[in-house]
C-alpha positions in Angstrom: -3.9 14.4 21.3 -2.8 15.3 24.3 -4.4 12.2 26.6 -3.2 10.1 23.3 0.4 11.3 24.1 0.3 10.1 27.7 -1.6 6.7 26.4 1.4 6.2 23.9 4.5 7.1 26.5 3.0 4.5 28.8 2.6 1.6 26.0 5.7 2.3 24.3 8.3 3.3 27.0 9.1 7.1 24.6 7.3 9.9 22.8 6.7 13.4 24.0 4.0 16.0 24.3 2.6 16.5 20.9 3.4 19.2 18.3 0.9 21.3 17.0 0.5 20.9 13.3 0.8 24.6 11.4 -2.7 25.6 10.3 -3.2 25.8 6.7 -3.5 29.5 6.3 -0.1 30.0 7.7 1.4 27.3 5.2 4.3 29.5 3.0 2.8 28.2 -0.3 4.6 28.7 -3.9 2.9 30.1 -6.4 0.9 28.7 -9.3 3.2 28.8 -11.7 0.9 27.5 -14.4 -3.2 28.5 -14.8 -5.4 26.3 -16.6 -7.2 27.5 -19.7 -10.8 28.8 -20.1 -12.0 25.9 -21.2 -10.6 23.5 -18.3 -11.4 26.2 -15.8 -14.5 24.6 -14.5 -13.0 21.7 -13.5 -9.8 22.8 -12.4 -9.2 24.4 -8.9 -5.9 26.6 -7.2 -7.5 26.9 -4.2 -5.1 26.4 -1.5 -6.9 23.5 0.6 -6.8 22.0 -3.0 -3.3 22.2 -3.5 -1.9 21.3 -0.2 -4.1 18.2 0.1 -3.1 17.1 -3.4 0.9 17.8 -2.5 2.1 14.3 -0.7 0.9 11.2 0.2 0.8 9.3 3.4 4.4 7.9 3.8 5.6 8.8 7.6 7.9 11.3 5.8 4.9 12.9 4.1 3.1 13.1 7.5 5.8 15.0 9.4 6.2 17.4 6.5 2.6 18.2 6.4 3.0 18.3 10.1 5.5 21.4 9.8 3.8 23.2 6.7 7.0 22.0 4.4 5.0 21.8 1.2 7.8 22.0 -1.6 6.4 20.2 -4.4 2.3 21.7 -4.2 0.7 21.3 -7.7 0.3 24.4 -9.3 -3.6 23.0 -10.1 -5.5 20.4 -9.5 -7.7 19.1 -11.9 -11.1 16.8 -11.4 -12.1 15.6 -15.0 -15.9 14.0 -15.4 -15.3 11.6 -17.6 -12.8 10.7 -20.5 -13.2 13.4 -22.7 -12.0 15.5 -20.4 -9.0 13.3 -19.2 -7.7 13.7 -22.6 -8.4 17.4 -22.5 -6.4 17.8 -19.6 -3.6 15.9 -20.9 -3.2 17.5 -24.1 -3.3 20.8 -22.2 -0.6 19.7 -20.2 1.3 18.7 -23.4 0.9 22.4 -24.7 1.9 23.6 -21.4 5.0 21.5 -21.0 3.7 20.7 -17.2 3.4 16.9 -16.0 0.2 15.6 -15.2 0.1 13.7 -11.7 -2.6 10.9 -11.5 -4.4 11.0 -8.1 -7.0 8.5 -7.0 -7.3 8.2 -3.2 -3.7 9.6 -2.4 -2.4 7.3 0.0 0.9 6.4 -2.0 3.7 5.6 0.7 6.2 6.0 -1.6 6.0 9.5 -3.2 3.9 8.0 -6.0 2.0 11.4 -6.3 4.2 14.3 -4.8 5.0 16.5 -7.9 8.9 16.2 -7.2 10.1 17.4 -10.9 13.0 19.3 -12.3 13.3 23.0 -13.6 12.3 21.1 -17.1 8.4 21.4 -16.6 6.6 24.4 -16.7 4.5 23.3 -13.4 2.5 20.1 -12.2 -1.3 19.2 -12.4 -2.8 16.6 -10.0 -5.3 15.1 -12.4 -7.9 14.1 -9.7 -10.1 11.1 -11.0 -12.4 11.1 -7.7 -15.1 12.1 -9.9 -15.0 8.7 -11.8 -16.5 6.7 -9.3 -19.2 4.6 -10.4 -20.1 0.7 -11.1 -20.9 1.1 -14.9 -21.7 -2.9 -15.5 -22.2 -5.9 -13.8 -22.2 -9.3 -15.6 -23.8 -11.9 -13.2 -23.0 -14.4 -15.7 -19.4 -14.0 -15.9 -19.0 -12.7 -12.3 -17.1 -9.6 -13.3 -18.0 -5.7 -13.2 -17.0 -2.6 -15.3 -15.7 0.1 -12.1 -14.4 3.4 -13.2 -10.9 3.7 -11.9 -11.8 6.9 -9.3 -14.2 4.5 -6.6 -12.9 4.6 -3.6 -12.8 1.3 -1.4 -15.8 1.6 0.3 -18.2 3.3 -2.5 -16.7 0.3 -4.6 -18.2 -2.3 -2.5 -21.1 -0.6 -1.5 -22.5 -0.2 -5.3 -21.3 -4.0 -5.4 -23.1 -5.3 -2.4 -27.1 -4.1 -4.0 -25.7 -7.5 -6.1 -24.6 -9.4 -3.5 -21.5 -9.3 -5.0 -17.6 -8.2 -3.6 -14.3 -7.9 -5.1 -13.0 -8.9 -2.1 -9.8 -6.2 -2.1 -9.2 -5.0 1.0 -5.8 -3.3 1.3 -5.1 -1.6 4.7 -5.8 1.8 2.9 -9.3 0.2 1.6 -11.1 3.7 3.4 -9.3 6.3 0.9 -7.3 4.5 -1.7 -9.3 3.9 -5.1 -9.6 1.2 -7.5 -7.4 2.8 -10.0 -4.7 3.5 -7.7 -4.9 -0.4 -6.9 -4.4 -1.7 -10.3 -1.3 1.2 -11.2 0.3 0.2 -7.8 -0.2 -3.6 -8.3 -1.8 -3.3 -4.7 -2.3 -6.1 -2.0 -5.3 -7.4 -0.5 -6.1 -8.0 3.2 -6.2 -11.9 2.0 -3.2 -14.0 2.4 -3.6 -16.5 -0.2 -4.8 -17.0 -3.4 -6.2 -14.1 -6.1 -5.2 -11.6 -3.5 -3.3 -9.5 -5.4 -5.3 -6.8 -7.4 -3.3 -8.5 -10.8 -5.5 -11.8 -10.1 -8.6 -10.0 -9.8 -8.5 -7.7 -13.5 -10.2 -9.0 -16.7 -9.3 -6.0 -18.6 -7.8 -2.4 -18.4 -8.9 1.0 -20.0 -6.7 3.9 -20.1 -6.4 7.3 -22.0 -2.4 8.2 -22.4 -1.3 11.4 -24.3 -1.1 10.0 -27.8 -4.7 8.2 -27.3 -6.9 5.6 -25.5 -5.7 2.0 -24.9 -7.9 -0.8 -23.6 -7.1 -4.5 -23.1 -9.6 -7.3 -24.4 -11.8 -8.6 -21.8 -10.6 -12.4 -21.6 -10.2 -14.8 -18.7 -7.3 -15.4 -20.1 -4.9 -15.0 -23.1 -1.5 -16.8 -24.7 -1.6 -14.0 -27.7 1.6 -12.8 -26.9 2.7 -10.1 -23.3 -0.7 -8.8 -22.2 -1.3 -5.2 -22.7 -3.1 -5.0 -19.3 -0.4 -6.2 -17.4 1.5 -3.6 -19.0 -0.9 -1.3 -17.3 -1.2 -3.3 -14.0 1.9 -1.9 -12.0 2.5 1.7 -14.5 2.4 3.7 -11.5 0.8 6.1 -13.9 3.6 6.5 -16.3 1.7 4.9 -19.3 -1.5 6.3 -19.3 -4.5 7.5 -16.8 -6.7 5.0 -15.8 -10.0 5.3 -16.4 -11.7 1.9 -15.7 -11.2 -1.9 -15.5 -13.3 -5.1 -15.8 -12.6 -6.9 -13.0 -13.4 -10.0 -11.1 -16.5 -10.5 -8.6 -17.6 -13.0 -6.7 -20.6 -13.6 -4.1 -20.4 -12.3 -0.5 -18.8 -14.5 1.7 -21.3 -16.3 4.3 -19.2 -19.2 6.0 -16.5 -17.6 8.6 -13.9 -19.2 11.1 -11.3 -17.9 12.6 -8.2 -18.9 15.1 -5.1 -18.0 16.6 -2.5 -20.5 16.9 0.8 -19.8 19.8 4.2 -20.8 18.5 7.4 -20.5 21.2 8.9 -19.2 17.6 8.8 -17.3 14.7 11.0 -19.8 13.2 8.5 -22.4 14.2 5.5 -20.6 13.3 7.3 -19.8 9.3 7.7 -23.9 9.0 3.9 -24.2 9.7 3.3 -21.3 7.5 5.0 -22.6 4.6 3.4 -26.0 5.0 0.0 -24.5 4.8 0.9 -22.7 1.8 2.1 -25.5 0.2 -1.0 -27.5 1.1 -3.8 -26.2 -1.7 -5.8 -25.4 1.5 -5.8 -21.6 0.3 -6.8 -20.2 4.0 -8.4 -16.1 3.6 -5.6 -15.4 6.2 -2.8 -16.7 7.3 -0.6 -14.0 9.0 2.1 -15.1 11.5 3.1 -12.4 13.8 6.7 -12.2 15.4 6.7 -12.0 19.5 7.3 -8.5 18.8 4.4 -7.4 16.6 2.2 -10.0 18.4 3.0 -8.2 22.0 2.5 -4.7 20.4 -0.9 -5.8 19.0 -2.0 -7.8 22.2 -2.3 -10.7 20.2 -0.5 -13.1 21.5 1.1 -14.2 25.2 4.7 -12.5 25.7 7.0 -14.1 23.9 5.2 -16.0 21.9 5.1 -15.6 18.1 1.3 -15.8 16.7 -0.4 -17.0 13.5 -4.0 -15.6 12.6 -5.6 -18.0 10.6 -9.1 -17.9 9.0 -11.0 -19.5 6.5 -14.4 -18.0 4.1 -16.8 -19.0 1.5 -19.8 -17.8 -0.1 -20.8 -21.7 -1.2 -19.7 -23.9 2.2 -19.1 -24.4 5.2 -15.3 -24.0 6.1 -15.0 -26.3 9.4 -13.3 -29.0 7.9 -10.8 -26.8 6.2 -9.6 -24.9 9.6 -9.5 -28.1 11.4 -6.9 -29.5 8.8 -5.3 -26.1 9.0 -5.1 -26.2 12.7 -3.3 -30.2 12.9 -0.6 -28.8 10.7 -0.3 -25.9 12.8 0.1 -28.5 15.6 2.8 -30.4 13.8 5.0 -27.6 14.7 4.3 -26.9 17.9 0.9 -24.7 17.2 -1.5 -24.1 20.4 -4.7 -23.2 18.8 -7.0 -21.0 20.4 -10.6 -21.2 20.4 -12.0 -21.3 16.9 -14.4 -18.6 15.8 -17.4 -17.8 13.7 -17.3 -14.2 13.6 -13.7 -12.2 14.2 -13.9 -10.0 17.4 -13.9 -6.7 17.3 -13.2 -5.5 20.3 -9.6 -7.3 20.7 -11.4 -10.3 23.1 -9.2 -12.9 21.5 -6.2 -12.8 19.7 -7.5 -13.0 15.9 -10.1 -10.0 17.7 -7.2 -7.9 19.2 -4.7 -8.3 15.8 -7.6 -7.0 13.6 -8.5 -4.1 15.7 -4.9 -3.0 15.7 -4.4 -4.1 12.2 -7.3 -1.6 10.8 -6.1 1.3 13.3 -2.7 1.5 12.2 -2.8 3.6 9.8 -5.2 6.0 11.4 -2.1 6.1 14.6 0.4 7.6 12.3 -0.3 11.1 12.7 -1.1 11.0 16.2 2.4 9.0 16.7 4.2 11.5 14.6 3.2 14.4 16.1 4.3 12.9 19.8 7.7 12.3 18.0 7.7 8.6 17.6 9.0 7.2 14.0 6.0 5.1 12.8 7.0 3.1 9.6 7.0 -0.1 7.9 8.9 -2.0 5.0 7.8 -4.6 3.3 9.5 -7.2 0.9 9.4 -11.1 -0.6 11.7 -13.6 -0.6 11.7 -17.4 -1.2 11.5 -19.8 1.7 14.9 -21.3 1.1 16.6 -17.8 1.9 14.1 -16.6 4.4 15.7 -17.4 7.7 19.3 -15.5 6.6 17.4 -13.2 4.9 15.0 -12.0 8.1 18.3 -12.5 10.4 20.1 -9.8 8.1 17.4 -7.0 7.7 15.9 -7.1 11.2 20.0 -6.7 12.5 20.1 -3.8 9.7 17.1 -2.4 11.0 18.1 -2.2 14.2 21.3 -1.1 13.9 20.6 1.1 12.0 17.6 2.9 14.0 20.1 2.6 16.9 22.9 4.9 15.1 20.4 7.2 13.2 18.3 8.4 16.4 20.7 6.8 19.7 18.1 5.0 21.4 19.0 2.6 23.8 19.4 -1.0 22.6 17.2 -2.5 25.0 15.2 -1.3 28.4 12.9 1.5 28.6 12.8 3.6 25.7 14.3 1.5 23.4 12.6 0.9 20.1 10.3 -1.5 19.2 10.6 -4.0 16.3 8.2 -6.4 14.7 7.9 -8.6 11.4 5.0 -10.0 9.8 3.6 -12.0 7.3 1.0 -10.3 5.2 1.0 -12.4 2.3 2.1 -16.0 1.9 2.7 -18.0 -1.1 3.6 -21.9 -1.9 7.3 -20.2 -3.1 8.3 -18.1 -0.2 6.4 -15.3 2.3 6.1 -11.5 2.3 7.7 -10.0 5.4 6.5 -6.6 6.7 8.5 -5.2 9.3 7.8 -2.9 11.6 9.7 0.4 13.6 8.6 2.2 16.5 11.5 4.7 17.7 12.3 7.8 19.4 12.9 10.6 17.1 15.2 14.1 17.2 12.6 16.8 16.8 13.2 18.7 13.9 15.1 16.2 12.1 12.6 13.3 11.6 12.9 12.8 7.9 16.4 13.0 7.8 16.7 10.8 10.4 13.9 8.8 8.4 15.8 8.6 4.9 18.9 7.4 6.8 16.8 4.2 8.3 15.3 3.9 5.1 18.2 3.8 2.8 19.9 1.8 5.3 16.9 -1.1 5.2 16.5 -1.1 1.7 20.1 -1.5 0.8 20.1 -5.1 3.1 17.0 -6.1 1.5 18.3 -6.0 -2.0 21.5 -7.2 -1.2 19.8 -10.3 0.5 18.0 -10.8 -2.7 14.4 -9.6 -1.5 12.2 -7.2 -3.5 12.0 -3.6 -2.7 8.5 -3.5 -2.5 5.9 -6.3 -2.4 2.9 -3.9 -2.5 3.9 -0.5 -2.1 4.9 0.5 -4.9 8.0 1.9 -6.2 7.0 5.6 -6.5 9.8 8.3 -6.2 11.2 6.8 -2.8 12.3 3.6 -4.0 13.4 4.2 -7.5 17.2 4.3 -6.5 16.5 0.2 -5.5 14.1 -0.3 -7.9 16.5 0.5 -10.7 19.2 -2.1 -9.0 16.3 -4.9 -9.4 14.9 -4.6 -12.3 17.0 -5.6 -15.5 18.2 -2.8 -17.8 17.2 -4.3 -20.8 13.9 -4.1 -19.2 14.1 -0.2 -18.5 14.9 0.2 -22.2 12.0 -1.4 -23.3 9.6 0.4 -20.9 10.9 3.4 -21.8 10.2 2.8 -25.7 6.7 1.8 -24.5 6.8 5.4 -22.5 8.3 7.4 -25.3 5.4 5.8 -27.7 2.5 6.3 -25.3 3.4 9.5 -23.9 6.0 11.4 -26.6 6.4 14.4 -24.2 6.9 12.6 -20.9 4.4 14.5 -19.0 2.3 11.4 -17.3 4.7 11.1 -13.5 7.8 12.3 -14.4 10.6 10.1 -12.1 8.2 7.5 -11.4 10.1 4.0 -12.5 12.2 5.0 -15.1 13.4 8.7 -15.8 11.3 10.6 -18.6 
């Protein structure tokens, strides 16, 4: 950590000596308010480590509080059901005991989705960890689909599919520690930038256990029979049932891959090129546009240049012609392509390799940066192309002003905050901008500073017509702005569904709607 702190200061121009995290045994942890019944004792734990490790997600504010030993809302019990019958038993016990049940997949929520922040009306909180439900149960090679349990983490899921020569092709940045059920519950977005990148596009049917009983959508390639039941579970964030398994669309693993970095004089010029590509029907696997700040931070482009990370892949045919057409389109907007590579460099030897290395490392650096006194956070949204330019300018300026006011950091020069923006996903009608902030922080008040910055930027996003989240979900942190975004009548309808499926309101209270 001390070596990393030196690198942080040299690279960013700010950051201090690393802070020693509080040891597990030194954490002041509230005593459990409830205890599991004897019938569930074999799958339940009240050990300190289990309660602490299920108390927070992975947002910046979670990392800081965890480092300081601030676990104000630990679950009273961690349950690890091994099958659906045990899920049913846990939910029945929660309803009887007046306890909240918080579904837990990989714990990678960055929006307070797994933290048991509850009111006094609950006797306690039970974290329902689905890690034991981690198998690929069935593969249908004819229909290119697989039935997979919800607790399967990304690597285990892909390893099991690889035995059949298949892949789900869903790689969120949290891939190593997040689960299929979590992806479905939060409408996760994968690494690929266009077409079939969201988990929504990959789900064939979903099965869940609610306090009122099980429910499952029929497995179909498509249906026009009313509102889709599985679409209600996708994005439900655990308030309508505990997702236990799903049939998902899989595909052969790709064998043809090409990538190239394309430099632009400005982010605006790159955005026009990306809009053409998104509307062209070429469907590149990767189409990430980095502004000069983001490109400079990741060493993906020369100083002052924006960079488009462009890639194509296929399991069936060469993609040389596709990437050449895309390069010509980029050239039409002033793009300067680098060398086309058949395999992405992993050590940062070219623009694509440098960006890929930084992208994969980013989640693992957050703890280090937090310990060194650096705010490291992101916020993501989506907006239509016709409003993008004004939206980007407004939100960027709001973020810069908020960071300056809250942290007191200089606006420019040595020690100034670093801002960046990239497109994570692009659609024919608009991009999903992803903003990054790195700034020095006043130690001891990190969470309060983060809250102020988060509120200012979120207000600007909603006021300018964007969504409060593109793929990070709502959780508890985004609730105030989600309430402004979604129609009131829809909230009423969602509340009616929850009353039917979860009459005692035990499932993840405070997420999406009030109990």
